[in-house]
C-alpha positions in Angstrom: -24.9 53.0 -145.7 -24.9 49.6 -144.5 -24.3 48.7 -140.6 -24.9 46.3 -138.1 -25.9 47.1 -134.3 -24.5 45.8 -131.2 -26.0 47.0 -127.9 -24.1 46.1 -124.7 -26.8 45.3 -122.2 -24.6 43.0 -119.7 -23.2 45.1 -117.2 -24.2 44.8 -113.4 -26.3 47.4 -111.9 -27.1 46.4 -108.1 -24.6 48.7 -107.0 -26.3 51.9 -108.5 -30.0 50.7 -108.8 -30.2 48.6 -105.5 -33.2 46.1 -105.2 -34.7 47.4 -108.5 -32.0 45.3 -110.2 -31.6 42.1 -108.2 -33.4 39.8 -110.7 -33.0 41.9 -113.9 -30.7 43.9 -115.8 -30.9 47.6 -116.1 -31.8 47.2 -119.8 -35.2 45.3 -119.0 -36.1 47.9 -116.6 -39.6 49.1 -117.0 -40.2 52.6 -118.2 -42.9 55.1 -119.0 -45.7 52.8 -118.2 -45.3 50.2 -120.9 -41.8 50.0 -121.9 -38.4 48.4 -121.2 -35.4 50.4 -121.5 -33.9 48.0 -124.4 -36.9 49.0 -126.5 -35.3 52.4 -127.0 -32.2 51.4 -128.6 -33.7 48.3 -130.5 -36.5 50.6 -132.1 -33.8 53.1 -133.1 -31.8 50.5 -135.0 -34.6 49.0 -136.6 -35.8 52.3 -137.4 -32.2 53.3 -138.6 -32.7 50.7 -141.5 -30.2 48.3 -139.2 -31.4 45.0 -139.7 -28.7 42.7 -137.8 -28.2 43.6 -134.2 -26.7 41.8 -131.1 -27.7 42.6 -127.7 -24.8 41.4 -125.3 -26.2 40.3 -122.1 -24.7 38.9 -118.8 -25.9 39.6 -115.5 -29.8 38.9 -114.5 -30.7 38.4 -118.1 -33.6 36.0 -118.0 -36.0 39.2 -117.8 -34.2 40.6 -120.6 -34.2 37.5 -122.6 -37.8 36.7 -121.8 -38.8 40.1 -123.4 -36.9 39.5 -126.7 -38.2 36.1 -127.0 -39.9 37.1 -130.1 -37.5 39.8 -132.3 -40.9 40.8 -134.6 -42.2 43.6 -132.4 -39.0 45.5 -133.6 -39.3 44.0 -137.1 -36.3 41.9 -136.7 -38.2 38.6 -137.6 -36.3 38.1 -140.9 -34.2 35.7 -143.1 -31.6 37.9 -143.5 -30.0 39.4 -140.4 -32.2 39.6 -137.2 -31.8 39.9 -133.6 -29.1 37.7 -131.8 -29.0 37.7 -127.7 -25.2 36.5 -127.1 -24.5 35.5 -123.7 -21.2 34.3 -121.7 -20.3 30.7 -122.9 -17.6 28.2 -122.1 -15.4 27.0 -124.7 -12.1 24.8 -124.9 -10.2 28.1 -124.9 -12.2 30.1 -122.9 -13.9 29.6 -119.6 -14.4 33.3 -118.6 -17.2 35.6 -118.0 -17.3 38.9 -120.0 -14.9 41.2 -118.0 -15.7 44.0 -119.7 -17.2 45.8 -122.8 -14.5 45.5 -125.3 -14.1 41.7 -124.1 -17.8 41.1 -124.2 -17.3 41.9 -128.2 -14.5 40.1 -128.4 -15.6 36.8 -127.0 -18.5 37.3 -129.8 -16.0 38.0 -132.6 -17.6 35.6 -134.7 -20.8 37.9 -135.1 -18.5 40.5 -136.4 -16.7 37.8 -138.7 -19.9 36.5 -140.1 -21.2 40.1 -141.0 -20.6 41.9 -144.1 -21.5 45.6 -143.4 -19.1 48.4 -143.5 -20.1 50.2 -139.9 -21.1 49.1 -136.4 -23.0 51.1 -134.5 -22.3 50.4 -130.8 -24.8 51.6 -128.0 -25.8 50.8 -124.1 -29.2 49.1 -123.5 -30.3 51.4 -120.5 -30.8 54.7 -122.0 -34.3 56.3 -123.0 -33.8 58.5 -126.4 -34.9 58.5 -130.1 -32.2 58.8 -132.9 -31.6 58.1 -136.4 -28.2 56.6 -136.6 -27.8 57.2 -140.3 -27.4 60.7 -139.6 -24.0 59.5 -137.1 -22.8 57.5 -139.9 -23.2 60.1 -142.8 -21.1 62.2 -140.3 -18.6 59.8 -139.5 -17.9 59.0 -143.2 -17.4 62.6 -144.0 -15.3 63.5 -141.1 -13.2 60.3 -142.4 -13.2 59.4 -138.4 -11.9 56.2 -137.1 -14.5 56.7 -134.3 -17.3 58.9 -133.8 -18.6 59.6 -130.6 -22.1 60.6 -129.9 -22.4 63.6 -127.5 -24.7 66.4 -125.8 -24.0 69.7 -124.1 -25.9 69.1 -120.6 -27.3 72.1 -118.4 -25.6 73.0 -115.1 -28.1 70.7 -113.0 -27.1 67.4 -114.8 -24.5 65.2 -112.6 -21.5 65.1 -115.2 -19.5 63.0 -112.7 -21.5 59.8 -113.4 -20.5 60.5 -117.3 -17.7 60.6 -119.7 -16.8 63.8 -120.2 -15.1 65.0 -123.8 -13.3 67.9 -124.9 -13.1 68.8 -128.7 -11.2 71.4 -130.9 -12.7 73.6 -133.5 -13.3 70.5 -136.1 -15.1 68.5 -133.4 -12.0 66.2 -132.6 -12.1 64.7 -129.2 -8.4 65.7 -127.8 -9.6 64.8 -124.0 -12.0 62.3 -122.8 -12.4 61.7 -118.8 -14.5 58.9 -117.3 -16.8 59.9 -114.3 -14.3 63.0 -113.6 -14.7 64.4 -110.2 -14.5 68.1 -111.4 -15.8 67.9 -115.0 -13.8 70.5 -117.2 -16.8 70.5 -119.8 -20.4 70.3 -120.0 -20.0 67.8 -123.0 -20.8 64.3 -122.3 -20.5 61.2 -124.4 -23.8 59.4 -124.7 -22.2 55.8 -124.8 -23.2 55.6 -128.8 -20.0 55.0 -131.1 -19.9 54.5 -134.7 -16.8 52.8 -136.4 -15.8 50.8 -139.3 -16.6 46.8 -138.4 -12.9 45.9 -139.6 -11.1 48.6 -137.6 -13.0 47.3 -134.3 -12.0 43.9 -135.0 -8.5 45.0 -135.2 -8.7 46.9 -132.1 -10.0 44.0 -130.1 -7.8 41.3 -131.6 -5.0 44.3 -130.5 -6.1 45.0 -126.6 -7.6 42.1 -125.1 -5.2 39.8 -125.3 -3.0 42.3 -123.7 -5.5 42.3 -120.5 -7.5 45.4 -121.7 -11.1 45.0 -121.5 -13.0 47.9 -121.2 -13.9 50.0 -124.5 -13.9 53.3 -122.9 -10.7 53.3 -121.0 -8.8 51.3 -123.4 -9.8 52.5 -126.7 -11.5 55.7 -126.3 -9.2 57.0 -123.7 -6.2 55.0 -124.5 -6.2 55.6 -128.0 -7.4 58.8 -128.4 -4.2 60.4 -129.7 -3.7 57.8 -132.2 -7.1 57.5 -133.7 -9.2 60.1 -135.1 -12.2 60.3 -132.9 -14.8 62.9 -133.7 -17.9 64.1 -131.7 -21.0 64.3 -133.0 -23.6 66.5 -131.2 -27.1 65.5 -130.5 -29.5 67.8 -129.6 -32.6 65.7 -128.6 -34.2 64.1 -125.6 -31.8 61.8 -123.9 -31.8 60.3 -120.4 -30.2 57.1 -118.6 -31.6 55.1 -115.9 -28.3 53.4 -114.8 -26.7 56.0 -113.0 -28.9 55.4 -110.3 -32.4 55.3 -108.3 -32.9 58.8 -108.8 -31.9 59.0 -112.7 -34.5 56.2 -113.0 -37.5 58.2 -111.0 -36.6 61.3 -113.3 -36.5 59.3 -116.4 -40.1 57.9 -115.9 -41.1 61.4 -114.6 -40.1 62.9 -117.5 -42.8 60.5 -119.5 -45.3 63.1 -117.9 -44.3 65.8 -119.9 -46.6 65.6 -123.1 -43.9 66.8 -125.4 -41.7 63.9 -124.5 -44.6 61.5 -124.2 -45.6 62.4 -127.7 -42.2 61.9 -129.1 -41.8 58.2 -128.4 -45.6 57.1 -129.0 -47.1 59.6 -131.1 -44.7 60.7 -133.6 -43.1 58.7 -136.2 -40.6 56.5 -136.0 -42.3 55.1 -132.9 -40.6 53.3 -129.9 -41.9 49.5 -130.2 -42.1 47.2 -127.4 -43.5 43.7 -126.6 -47.1 44.1 -126.4 -49.2 42.5 -123.4 -52.8 41.6 -123.8 -54.7 43.6 -121.5 -58.0 45.4 -121.3 -57.9 49.2 -121.1 -57.1 51.0 -117.7 -60.5 51.0 -115.5 -61.4 54.3 -113.6 -64.1 53.8 -111.1 -66.7 56.0 -109.7 -64.4 58.0 -107.2 -61.1 57.6 -109.2 -59.1 61.0 -109.4 -56.5 60.9 -112.0 -54.0 63.7 -113.1 -51.0 64.3 -115.0 -50.1 60.6 -115.1 -49.5 57.5 -117.4 -51.8 54.5 -116.4 -50.9 51.1 -117.9 -53.7 48.5 -119.2 -55.3 46.5 -116.9 -55.0 48.9 -114.1 -57.9 49.3 -111.7 -58.4 52.6 -110.1 -60.5 53.6 -107.3 -58.5 56.1 -105.3 -56.5 59.2 -106.3 -53.3 59.1 -108.9 -51.3 62.6 -109.4 -48.2 62.9 -111.4 -47.3 59.1 -111.4 -46.3 56.3 -113.8 -48.6 53.2 -113.0 -47.8 50.1 -114.9 -50.3 47.6 -115.9 -52.5 45.4 -113.8 -52.0 47.9 -110.7 -54.7 47.9 -108.4 -55.3 51.4 -106.4 -57.8 50.9 -103.4 -60.7 53.3 -102.2 -59.7 56.4 -100.5 -56.0 55.7 -101.6 -53.8 58.6 -102.8 -50.6 57.8 -105.1 -48.7 61.3 -105.8 -45.4 61.4 -107.7 -44.6 57.8 -107.7 -43.7 54.6 -109.9 -46.0 51.6 -109.4 -44.5 48.5 -111.5 -46.6 45.6 -112.8 -49.3 43.8 -110.7 -48.9 46.0 -107.5 -52.0 46.3 -105.3 -52.5 49.4 -102.9 -55.1 48.9 -100.2 -57.6 51.0 -99.1 -56.8 54.7 -97.6 -53.1 54.3 -98.3 -51.4 57.6 -98.7 -47.9 56.8 -101.3 -45.5 59.8 -101.9 -42.0 59.8 -103.8 -42.1 55.8 -103.6 -40.9 53.3 -106.5 -42.5 49.8 -105.9 -41.2 47.0 -108.0 -43.2 44.4 -109.4 -46.0 42.6 -107.2 -45.7 44.7 -104.1 -48.8 44.6 -101.9 -49.7 47.2 -99.2 -52.3 46.6 -97.0 -55.0 49.1 -95.9 -54.2 52.3 -94.2 -50.4 52.3 -94.7 -48.7 55.7 -95.0 -45.1 55.6 -97.0 -43.4 59.0 -98.3 -39.9 59.3 -99.6 -38.4 62.4 -101.0 -38.3 63.7 -104.5 -34.4 63.2 -104.5 -34.5 60.3 -102.2 -37.7 58.0 -103.3 -38.6 55.2 -101.1 -37.8 52.0 -103.0 -39.4 48.3 -102.1 -38.5 45.6 -103.9 -40.1 42.7 -105.8 -43.2 40.6 -104.4 -43.1 42.5 -101.2 -45.7 43.0 -98.4 -46.7 46.0 -96.4 
């Protein structure tokens, strides 16, 4: 079934991810040693046969646009269709930035009007998962739904107050939708993935946005839940979001230390693609000790690394110890350092003998290009 894709990657995440998103969008955050979060929905679109995708960006989008500078890595370098990065722009009749998710699509209505596919798949750009959107489209058509929401039942240890909680009837129709409730009434949460007909989306946007209603969840899914036939499609695979905060980002990276999750993305078809970097393999010198870790290309390890995610071109000095930590690209860790439960952004330099210890539920975060 023919569909186009829209990836919503424009929201500001500084309140939740702090220093890590001072100069980048959440959808451009490094994950798993070699990926960016945008790689997952992009690869899912391509692997599902969706050939025309718009990434709607806004805040701190330079890093994201640099990552997406060539569409060929996700097989979008094609004559028909392709990858479109859409950002706010001033026209004679509009001088606004995107005022919400619905408004971001409304201001790019030309993308919808110039398309001819029947369906549109809408997803966020800050989630880690693998999914065939064709399965959702088929279920959507079979139900005769107006909108299909992808949902998942979560265990009790998941903080559902950060998510949209749905309640459904016996047929799977959504009867209640609460956004970030204080006391969730269900363990079934929306994953921020929606399927609907392109013409219906255009009609709804034309109806709500001129009436100063700009949010897709609040003004469509919640505001129109009784008017529209909205159904839930339950997903039982791995899914995680980094947008909820520092701990969510930390946990999503630590999940890549689990072989079954790592293999799901990197060794089981269809693969998750990313923009490659031409780096030599990681180098482990004579006294290096590495266990249960992901180590990126170009890294040089002299000390001990345990239960950590190390990105490319990271240097770990002699007799240094890195445990349960995330070190992004081009960090330099001096000799005899001890790091536990830390998240270092790109280019952090740590002098010899420094000891930094965070906590599992409160990792110690250091912003980009800092020197300690």
